[in-house]
C-alpha positions as CSV (number, residue, x, y, z in Angstrom):
1,X,-25.5,-69.7,23.3
2,X,-29.0,-68.1,23.2
3,X,-32.0,-70.3,22.8
4,X,-35.7,-69.9,22.9
5,X,-37.2,-71.1,26.2
6,X,-40.1,-72.7,24.5
7,X,-37.7,-74.5,22.2
8,X,-35.9,-76.1,25.1
9,X,-39.1,-77.3,26.6
10,X,-40.3,-78.7,23.3
11,X,-37.0,-80.7,23.0
12,X,-37.8,-82.4,26.3
13,X,-41.4,-83.0,25.4
14,X,-40.5,-84.5,22.0
15,X,-38.1,-86.9,23.6
16,X,-40.7,-88.1,26.1
17,X,-43.4,-88.4,23.4
18,X,-41.1,-90.6,21.4
19,X,-40.4,-92.8,24.5
20,X,-44.1,-93.0,25.3
21,X,-44.9,-94.8,22.1
22,X,-42.8,-97.7,23.3
23,X,-44.9,-98.1,26.5
24,X,-47.8,-100.5,27.0
25,X,-51.3,-99.2,27.2
26,X,-51.2,-99.7,31.0
27,X,-48.2,-97.5,31.4
28,X,-49.4,-94.6,29.3
29,X,-51.0,-92.9,32.2
30,X,-47.9,-93.2,34.5
31,X,-45.8,-91.9,31.6
32,X,-48.0,-88.9,31.1
33,X,-47.7,-88.0,34.8
34,X,-43.9,-88.3,34.6
35,X,-43.7,-86.2,31.5
36,X,-45.8,-83.5,33.1
37,X,-43.5,-83.4,36.2
38,X,-40.4,-83.2,34.0
39,X,-42.1,-80.5,31.9
40,X,-42.8,-78.4,35.0
41,X,-39.2,-79.0,36.3
42,X,-37.7,-77.9,32.9
43,X,-39.8,-74.7,33.1
44,X,-38.7,-74.1,36.7
45,X,-35.0,-74.8,36.1
46,X,-34.9,-72.6,33.0
47,X,-36.6,-69.8,34.8
48,X,-34.1,-70.1,37.7
49,X,-31.3,-70.0,35.2
50,X,-32.6,-66.9,33.5
51,X,-32.9,-65.2,36.8
52,X,-29.3,-66.0,37.7
53,X,-30.2,-68.5,40.4
54,X,-27.7,-71.0,39.1
55,X,-27.4,-73.2,42.1
56,X,-31.1,-73.6,42.3
57,X,-31.3,-74.4,38.6
58,X,-28.5,-77.0,39.0
59,X,-30.5,-78.7,41.7
60,X,-33.7,-78.6,39.6
61,X,-32.1,-80.2,36.5
62,X,-30.4,-82.9,38.7
63,X,-33.8,-83.6,40.2
64,X,-35.0,-84.3,36.6
65,X,-32.2,-86.8,36.1
66,X,-33.4,-88.7,39.2
67,X,-36.7,-89.1,37.5
68,X,-35.3,-90.0,34.1
69,X,-31.5,-90.2,33.5
70,X,-32.0,-90.0,29.8
71,X,-33.5,-86.5,29.7
72,X,-31.1,-84.9,27.2
73,X,-32.2,-81.3,27.9
74,X,-31.4,-81.7,31.6
75,X,-27.9,-82.9,30.8
76,X,-27.4,-80.1,28.3
77,X,-28.5,-77.4,30.8
78,X,-26.3,-78.9,33.5
79,X,-23.3,-78.8,31.1
80,X,-23.8,-75.1,30.6
81,X,-24.4,-74.4,34.3
82,X,-21.3,-76.3,35.3
83,X,-19.2,-74.7,32.6
84,X,-15.8,-73.2,33.4
85,X,-14.6,-72.9,37.0
86,X,-17.7,-74.4,38.5
87,X,-16.9,-78.1,37.6
88,X,-15.4,-78.5,34.1
89,X,-15.2,-82.3,34.3
90,X,-18.9,-82.6,35.1
91,X,-19.7,-80.1,32.4
92,X,-18.0,-82.3,29.8
93,X,-19.8,-85.4,31.3
94,X,-23.2,-83.9,30.9
95,X,-22.4,-82.5,27.4
96,X,-21.5,-86.1,26.3
97,X,-24.7,-87.5,27.9
98,X,-26.9,-84.9,26.1
99,X,-25.4,-85.9,22.7
100,X,-25.7,-89.6,23.7
101,X,-29.4,-89.3,24.4
102,X,-30.1,-86.9,21.5
103,X,-27.4,-87.5,18.9
104,X,-29.2,-85.5,16.1
105,X,-29.4,-82.3,18.1
106,X,-27.1,-79.7,16.6
107,X,-27.0,-77.5,19.7
108,X,-26.0,-80.4,21.9
109,X,-23.1,-81.5,19.6
110,X,-21.9,-77.9,19.3
111,X,-22.0,-77.6,23.1
112,X,-19.9,-80.8,23.5
113,X,-17.3,-79.3,21.1
114,X,-17.1,-76.2,23.2
115,X,-16.8,-78.2,26.4
116,X,-13.9,-80.2,24.9
117,X,-12.2,-77.0,23.8
118,X,-12.6,-75.2,27.1
119,X,-11.0,-78.2,28.9
120,X,-8.1,-78.3,26.4
121,X,-9.2,-81.7,25.0
122,X,-8.4,-80.5,21.5
123,X,-8.3,-83.9,19.7
124,X,-11.8,-84.7,20.9
125,X,-13.0,-81.2,20.1
126,X,-11.6,-81.5,16.5
127,X,-13.3,-84.9,16.0
128,X,-16.6,-83.5,17.3
129,X,-16.3,-80.4,15.0
130,X,-15.7,-82.6,12.0
131,X,-19.0,-84.5,12.8
132,X,-20.8,-81.1,13.0
133,X,-19.3,-79.9,9.7
134,X,-20.3,-83.3,8.1
135,X,-23.9,-82.7,9.2
136,X,-23.9,-78.9,8.6
137,X,-21.3,-78.2,5.9
138,X,-22.7,-74.7,5.2
139,X,-22.2,-73.3,8.7
140,X,-18.8,-71.4,8.5
141,X,-18.7,-70.9,12.3
142,X,-18.0,-74.6,12.8
143,X,-15.2,-74.4,10.2
144,X,-13.7,-71.4,12.1
145,X,-13.9,-73.3,15.4
146,X,-12.2,-76.3,13.9
147,X,-9.4,-74.2,12.5
148,X,-9.0,-72.5,15.9
149,X,-8.7,-75.9,17.5
150,X,-5.9,-76.8,15.1
151,X,-4.1,-73.6,16.0
152,X,-4.4,-74.3,19.7
153,X,-2.6,-77.6,18.9
154,X,0.1,-75.9,16.9
155,X,-1.2,-77.6,13.7
156,X,-0.8,-74.7,11.4
157,X,-0.7,-76.8,8.2
158,X,-3.9,-78.6,9.1
159,X,-5.7,-75.2,9.7
160,X,-5.0,-73.9,6.2
161,X,-7.4,-76.2,4.2
162,X,-10.1,-75.3,6.7
163,X,-9.5,-71.5,6.0
164,X,-9.6,-72.2,2.3
165,X,-12.9,-74.0,2.7
166,X,-14.3,-70.9,4.6
167,X,-13.0,-68.7,1.8
168,X,-14.8,-70.8,-0.8
169,X,-18.0,-70.4,1.2
170,X,-17.7,-66.7,2.2
171,X,-15.6,-65.2,-0.5
172,X,-12.4,-63.1,-0.1
173,X,-12.1,-61.4,3.3
174,X,-9.2,-59.2,4.3
175,X,-9.2,-60.5,7.8
176,X,-9.1,-64.1,6.7
177,X,-6.5,-63.5,4.0
178,X,-4.2,-61.7,6.4
179,X,-4.6,-64.5,8.9
180,X,-3.6,-67.1,6.3
181,X,-0.7,-64.8,5.3
182,X,0.5,-64.8,8.9
183,X,0.3,-68.6,9.0
184,X,2.3,-69.0,5.8
185,X,5.0,-66.7,7.1
186,X,5.2,-68.7,10.3
187,X,5.6,-71.9,8.2
188,X,8.2,-70.0,6.1
189,X,6.1,-70.6,3.0
190,X,7.0,-67.2,1.6
191,X,5.6,-67.7,-1.9
192,X,2.2,-68.7,-0.5
193,X,2.4,-65.7,1.9
194,X,3.1,-63.3,-1.1
195,X,0.3,-65.0,-3.1
196,X,-2.2,-64.3,-0.4
197,X,-1.4,-60.5,-0.4
198,X,-1.5,-60.4,-4.2
199,X,-5.0,-61.9,-3.9
200,X,-6.0,-58.9,-1.8
201,X,-4.3,-56.5,-4.2
202,X,-6.2,-58.0,-7.1
203,X,-9.4,-57.6,-5.1
204,X,-8.6,-54.0,-4.1
205,X,-5.7,-52.6,-6.1
206,X,-5.9,-49.1,-4.6
207,X,-5.5,-50.2,-1.0
208,X,-1.9,-49.1,-0.2
209,X,-1.6,-51.2,3.0
210,X,-1.3,-54.3,1.0
211,X,1.7,-53.0,-0.9
212,X,3.2,-52.1,2.4
213,X,2.8,-55.6,3.7
214,X,4.4,-57.0,0.5
215,X,7.3,-54.6,0.7
216,X,7.9,-55.6,4.3
217,X,7.9,-59.3,3.3
218,X,10.4,-58.6,0.5
219,X,12.6,-56.6,2.8
220,X,12.7,-59.4,5.3
221,X,13.8,-61.9,2.7
222,X,16.4,-59.6,1.1
223,X,14.5,-58.8,-2.1
224,X,15.3,-55.1,-2.0
225,X,14.3,-54.2,-5.5
226,X,10.8,-55.8,-5.1
227,X,10.4,-54.1,-1.7
228,X,11.3,-50.7,-3.4
229,X,8.8,-51.4,-6.2
230,X,6.0,-51.8,-3.7
231,X,7.0,-48.7,-1.8
232,X,7.0,-46.8,-5.1
233,X,3.6,-48.1,-5.9
234,X,2.3,-46.6,-2.6
235,X,3.8,-43.3,-3.5
236,X,2.2,-43.5,-7.0
237,X,-1.3,-44.1,-5.4
238,X,-0.9,-41.7,-2.4
239,X,1.9,-39.2,-3.0
240,X,1.4,-37.7,0.4
241,X,1.5,-41.0,2.3
242,X,3.7,-40.2,5.2
243,X,4.0,-43.7,6.5
244,X,5.6,-45.0,3.4
245,X,8.1,-42.2,3.7
246,X,9.0,-43.6,7.1
247,X,9.5,-47.0,5.5
248,X,11.6,-45.5,2.8
249,X,13.7,-43.6,5.4
250,X,14.4,-46.9,7.1
251,X,15.0,-48.6,3.7
252,X,17.6,-46.1,2.6
253,X,19.1,-45.8,6.1
254,X,20.0,-49.5,6.3
255,X,21.5,-49.3,2.9
256,X,23.8,-46.4,3.8
257,X,22.1,-43.9,1.5
258,X,22.2,-41.0,4.0
259,X,20.9,-38.1,1.8
260,X,17.9,-40.1,0.5
261,X,17.2,-41.4,3.9
262,X,17.2,-37.8,5.4
263,X,15.0,-36.5,2.6
264,X,12.4,-39.2,3.1
265,X,12.4,-38.6,6.8
266,X,11.7,-34.9,6.4
267,X,8.8,-35.7,4.1
268,X,7.5,-38.1,6.7
269,X,7.7,-35.5,9.4
270,X,5.9,-32.9,7.2
271,X,3.0,-35.4,6.8
272,X,0.1,-34.8,9.2
273,X,-1.0,-38.4,8.5
274,X,2.0,-39.8,10.4
275,X,0.9,-39.7,14.1
276,X,3.1,-37.6,16.3
277,X,3.8,-40.7,18.5
278,X,5.7,-42.3,15.7
279,X,7.7,-39.1,15.1
280,X,8.5,-38.9,18.9
281,X,9.8,-42.5,18.7
282,X,12.1,-41.6,15.9
283,X,13.3,-38.5,17.7
284,X,13.9,-40.6,20.8
285,X,16.3,-42.7,18.8
286,X,18.0,-39.6,17.5
287,X,18.3,-38.3,21.1
288,X,20.5,-41.2,22.1
289,X,22.7,-41.1,19.0
290,X,23.0,-37.4,18.6
291,X,24.5,-36.4,21.9
292,X,28.1,-36.5,20.6
293,X,27.3,-36.2,16.9
294,X,26.8,-32.6,15.8
295,X,25.5,-33.7,12.3
296,X,22.8,-35.9,13.8
297,X,22.0,-33.2,16.4
298,X,21.5,-30.6,13.7
299,X,19.2,-33.0,11.8
300,X,17.3,-33.7,15.0
301,X,16.6,-30.0,15.7
302,X,15.4,-29.6,12.1
303,X,13.0,-32.5,12.6
304,X,11.9,-31.0,15.9
305,X,11.0,-27.7,14.2
306,X,9.1,-29.6,11.5
307,X,7.2,-31.5,14.2
308,X,6.1,-28.4,16.0
309,X,5.1,-26.7,12.8
310,X,3.1,-29.8,11.6
311,X,1.5,-30.5,15.0
312,X,1.2,-27.1,16.7
313,X,-1.4,-28.3,19.2
314,X,0.2,-31.6,20.2
315,X,2.0,-31.9,23.5
316,X,4.4,-34.6,22.3
317,X,6.4,-32.4,20.0
318,X,7.1,-29.8,22.7
319,X,7.9,-32.4,25.3
320,X,10.6,-34.1,23.2
321,X,11.9,-30.7,22.1
322,X,12.3,-29.8,25.8
323,X,14.3,-33.0,26.4
324,X,16.8,-32.0,23.7
325,X,17.1,-28.5,25.0
326,X,17.5,-29.6,28.6
327,X,20.2,-32.1,27.6
328,X,22.1,-29.3,25.8
329,X,21.9,-27.0,28.8
330,X,19.5,-24.6,27.2
331,X,17.2,-24.6,30.2
332,X,15.3,-21.4,29.5
333,X,14.3,-22.6,26.1
334,X,13.5,-26.0,27.5
335,X,11.2,-24.5,30.1
336,X,9.2,-22.7,27.4
337,X,8.7,-26.0,25.6
338,X,7.7,-27.7,28.8
339,X,5.1,-25.0,29.6
340,X,3.8,-25.3,26.0
341,X,3.6,-29.1,26.3
342,X,1.7,-28.8,29.6
343,X,-0.7,-26.4,28.1
344,X,-1.8,-29.1,25.6
345,X,-1.5,-32.1,27.9
346,X,-2.3,-31.0,31.5
347,X,-2.8,-34.6,32.6
348,X,0.8,-35.5,32.1
349,X,2.3,-36.0,35.5
350,X,5.9,-36.7,34.3
351,X,5.9,-33.6,32.2
352,X,5.0,-31.4,35.2
353,X,7.5,-33.2,37.4
354,X,10.3,-32.6,34.9
355,X,9.3,-29.0,34.7
356,X,9.5,-28.7,38.5
357,X,13.0,-30.3,38.5
358,X,14.3,-27.8,35.9
359,X,12.8,-24.8,37.6
360,X,14.2,-25.9,41.0
361,X,17.6,-26.5,39.6
362,X,17.7,-23.1,38.0
363,X,16.4,-21.3,41.1
364,X,13.3,-20.0,39.2
365,X,11.3,-19.9,42.4
366,X,8.5,-17.6,41.2
367,X,7.7,-19.9,38.3
368,X,8.2,-22.9,40.5
369,X,5.6,-21.5,42.9
370,X,3.2,-20.8,40.0
371,X,3.4,-24.1,38.2
372,X,3.7,-26.3,41.2
373,X,0.4,-24.7,42.5
374,X,-1.2,-25.5,39.1
375,X,0.1,-29.1,39.4
376,X,-1.3,-29.4,42.9
377,X,-4.7,-28.7,41.6
378,X,-4.3,-31.2,38.7
379,X,-2.7,-33.9,40.8
380,X,-4.1,-33.3,44.3
381,X,-2.8,-36.5,45.8
382,X,0.8,-36.3,44.5
383,X,3.2,-35.2,47.3
384,X,6.0,-34.1,44.9
385,X,4.2,-30.9,43.9
386,X,3.4,-29.8,47.4
387,X,7.1,-30.4,48.1
388,X,8.2,-28.1,45.3
389,X,5.7,-25.5,46.2
390,X,6.9,-25.5,49.8
391,X,10.6,-25.2,48.7
392,X,9.7,-22.4,46.3
393,X,7.8,-20.4,49.0
394,X,10.6,-20.8,51.6
395,X,12.9,-19.2,49.1
396,X,10.4,-16.5,48.3
397,X,9.9,-15.9,52.1
398,X,6.2,-16.8,51.9
399,X,6.6,-18.9,55.0
400,X,2.9,-19.3,55.8
401,X,2.2,-20.6,52.3
402,X,5.2,-22.9,52.4
403,X,4.0,-24.4,55.7
404,X,0.5,-24.9,54.4
405,X,1.8,-26.8,51.2
406,X,4.3,-28.9,53.1
407,X,1.7,-29.8,55.9
408,X,-0.7,-31.0,53.2
409,X,1.8,-32.8,51.1
410,X,3.5,-34.8,53.8
411,X,0.3,-36.7,54.4
412,X,0.4,-38.0,50.8
413,X,3.9,-39.6,51.3
414,X,3.5,-43.3,51.4
415,X,6.3,-45.8,52.1
416,X,9.0,-43.2,51.3
417,X,10.8,-42.3,54.6
418,X,13.5,-40.3,52.8
419,X,11.0,-38.0,51.2
420,X,9.0,-37.8,54.4
421,X,12.1,-36.7,56.2
422,X,12.7,-34.0,53.6
423,X,9.1,-32.7,54.2
424,X,9.9,-32.5,57.9
425,X,13.2,-30.7,57.3
426,X,11.7,-28.0,55.2
427,X,8.8,-27.6,57.7
428,X,11.5,-27.1,60.3
429,X,13.1,-24.4,58.1
430,X,9.8,-22.7,57.3
431,X,8.6,-22.6,60.9
432,X,11.9,-21.4,62.1
433,X,11.8,-18.5,59.6
434,X,8.3,-17.8,60.7
435,X,9.5,-17.8,64.3
436,X,7.3,-20.8,65.2
437,X,10.2,-22.2,67.1
438,X,8.3,-24.9,69.0
439,X,6.9,-26.3,65.7
440,X,10.3,-25.9,64.0
441,X,12.0,-28.0,66.7
442,X,9.3,-30.6,66.5
443,X,9.7,-31.1,62.8
444,X,13.5,-31.1,62.9
445,X,13.2,-33.8,65.6
446,X,10.9,-35.8,63.3
447,X,13.3,-35.4,60.4
448,X,16.2,-36.7,62.5
449,X,14.1,-39.6,63.8
450,X,13.6,-40.8,60.3
451,X,17.1,-39.8,59.0
452,X,19.5,-39.5,62.0
453,X,22.5,-38.6,59.8
454,X,20.9,-35.9,57.7
455,X,23.7,-33.3,57.8
456,X,21.4,-30.5,56.5
457,X,19.0,-30.9,59.4
458,X,21.8,-31.4,62.0
459,X,23.6,-28.3,60.8
460,X,20.5,-26.0,60.5
461,X,18.9,-27.2,63.7
462,X,22.0,-26.8,65.8
463,X,22.8,-23.3,64.3
464,X,19.2,-22.0,64.9
465,X,19.4,-23.3,68.5
466,X,22.7,-21.5,69.0
467,X,21.1,-18.2,67.7
468,X,18.3,-18.6,70.3
469,X,20.8,-19.9,72.9
470,X,18.5,-22.8,73.6
471,X,19.3,-26.5,74.1
472,X,23.0,-25.8,73.6
473,X,24.2,-29.2,74.7
474,X,21.9,-30.8,72.1
475,X,23.1,-28.2,69.5
476,X,26.7,-29.0,70.3
477,X,26.2,-32.7,69.9
478,X,24.5,-32.3,66.6
479,X,27.0,-29.8,65.2
480,X,29.9,-32.0,66.2
481,X,28.2,-35.0,64.6
482,X,28.0,-33.1,61.3
483,X,31.7,-32.5,61.3
484,X,32.3,-36.2,61.9
485,X,30.1,-37.1,59.0
486,X,31.4,-34.3,56.7
487,X,34.9,-33.3,57.9
488,X,36.8,-30.2,56.5
489,X,33.6,-28.4,55.4
490,X,33.9,-24.7,56.3
491,X,30.1,-24.2,56.7
492,X,29.8,-27.1,59.2
493,X,33.0,-26.0,61.0
494,X,31.5,-22.5,61.3
495,X,28.3,-23.9,62.8
496,X,30.1,-25.9,65.4
497,X,32.4,-22.9,66.2
498,X,29.3,-20.7,66.6
499,X,27.6,-23.2,68.9
500,X,30.7,-23.2,71.0
501,X,30.6,-19.4,71.0
502,X,27.0,-19.4,72.1
503,X,28.0,-21.8,74.9
504,X,30.7,-19.4,76.1
505,X,33.5,-21.8,75.1
506,X,35.4,-19.0,73.3
507,X,38.9,-20.5,73.0
508,X,37.5,-23.8,71.5
509,X,35.2,-21.7,69.3
510,X,38.2,-19.7,68.0
511,X,40.0,-22.9,66.9
512,X,37.1,-24.2,64.9
513,X,36.3,-20.8,63.3
514,X,39.9,-20.4,62.3
515,X,39.9,-23.8,60.8
516,X,36.7,-22.9,58.9
517,X,38.5,-19.8,57.4
518,X,41.5,-22.0,56.5
519,X,39.2,-24.5,54.6
520,X,37.6,-21.7,52.5
521,X,35.4,-19.9,54.9
522,X,37.5,-16.7,54.3
523,X,35.3,-16.1,51.3
524,X,32.2,-15.8,53.5
525,X,31.3,-12.6,55.3
526,X,29.3,-14.5,57.9
527,X,32.3,-16.8,58.8
528,X,34.7,-13.8,59.0
529,X,32.2,-11.9,61.2
530,X,31.8,-14.9,63.5
531,X,35.6,-15.1,63.9
532,X,35.8,-11.4,64.6
533,X,33.1,-11.9,67.3
534,X,35.0,-14.7,69.1
535,X,38.3,-12.7,68.9
536,X,36.5,-9.8,70.6
537,X,35.3,-12.1,73.4
538,X,38.9,-13.2,73.8
539,X,40.0,-9.6,74.2
540,X,41.6,-9.3,70.8
541,X,39.8,-6.1,69.8
542,X,42.1,-4.9,67.0
543,X,42.1,-8.3,65.4
544,X,38.3,-8.5,65.8
545,X,37.9,-5.1,64.0
546,X,40.2,-6.3,61.2
547,X,38.0,-9.3,60.6
548,X,34.8,-7.3,60.8
549,X,36.1,-5.0,58.1
550,X,36.9,-8.0,56.0
551,X,33.4,-9.4,56.6
552,X,31.7,-6.1,55.5
553,X,33.7,-6.2,52.3
554,X,32.3,-9.6,51.4
555,X,28.7,-8.4,51.5
556,X,27.0,-11.3,53.2
557,X,27.7,-10.4,56.9
558,X,24.9,-9.5,59.4
559,X,23.0,-6.1,59.2
560,X,24.9,-5.2,62.4
561,X,28.4,-5.4,60.9
562,X,28.8,-1.6,60.2
563,X,27.6,-0.7,63.7
564,X,30.2,-3.1,65.1
565,X,32.9,-1.5,63.1
566,X,31.9,2.0,64.0
567,X,31.5,1.3,67.7
568,X,34.4,-1.3,67.8
569,X,32.3,-3.6,70.0
570,X,29.9,-6.5,69.6
571,X,26.2,-5.6,69.1
572,X,24.0,-8.5,70.2
């Protein structure tokens, strides 16, 4: 509450002047001295308060009360300074004292009302507000406050006469009428609720919102015809009102009038006045219901086309369109929509993340590299985009770039050991491919420390060690563990067989490589070639040649396969 500083001081001086008249002639001089001291303290306390030195101000006003307990202005200021979390009970105490010693002061009584309200003493607040209104009947703020106190107490009926009194003083106000309408609805006094809205319509008959509120009330109480009449009135006033078309869509939909419902919805979607977010909400409902309903799906795609046409520069339409296309396995089209959506909303993290997922799933690594790099710039502290960029560049054989992205991104992974382990695993892959073997081993070890049963890392790490013929005992342990975790997998059987081969354990290697072929490895040129190699080491040259030829026919054998066949010997 803002008050003039001079006014505060004058209140105190007036009080003391009145008191001085009751003193004897001998006490006048002493009274004047006391008044002067209090005046100086009031000025000091007020100055301290204005400067934000509240504790100093509290002490100053308390000092005044030690001089004269009946100084109303000191009680009043202490009530304000002790307000809220400082000391609510003392705030109320001083507010009461201020009114006790200066009962005619409007500000003091108003302050007491607020103190009661803030401490949830609503009955006392109501009583005090009634006194204020009695004295100052033409101040609507006190009426509003009294009505508010009734609402805090849940006394809805008691608040209504107060609001009517405010309306008599201030005239019709949309805010006030709608507030009363809400109260009538909560009291289930529907006729009065309708009457309030009709009052607004009489006041402003061209405001379509009022008809919409009436229509909604009528719908909720089952008065369908009256609801329809109010919707029709909106169309009459604003033929291009898209929101009423949405309401009519729902009106017809719940009454089973499918054709009319669909027509109204298309008109709503063609309206630029209906925000795209509302359209996206409706399309999201269709998304769930249309997955196995071809008729609804066709309708949804028609609405999606209308949305894009009506809002060509809004991200939301393209994003929801992408969801539909991705659901229906139309990934290439979905990606185009995602890219368009990202163009108009580059701050949408989820949109970029979804795009990365689709690009990765469809092995579109050049696009994954491009858009993940863009996302890294837009969201520099989001580890996911560094991850996708690293994966893309490993596939594109840009190992240095992959390492750089993964190295940066791993430091943004917080409280997610699974993701951290994946960063390490791909850093292991990228460094191995770049022939940074020491770094590769370090990161594979880090990955396994965080996820000891990661079969991808166990398999790759052991295989790469076997190719280098390094740490073969460790490689053998890891490759065997993979086959315990994932038995009967030809790839993992091949890895273990090849580690055994690198260790010179040819007979055991032959058993595992043969099992790999039996479990489906016969479709892999690499596995067939490995089996041929171990047969050669066992002295079975003709059989080895037979498998090398089979390997060359599969197309995924090593670059040395033809030389092996030609020279009928192993080339290492």
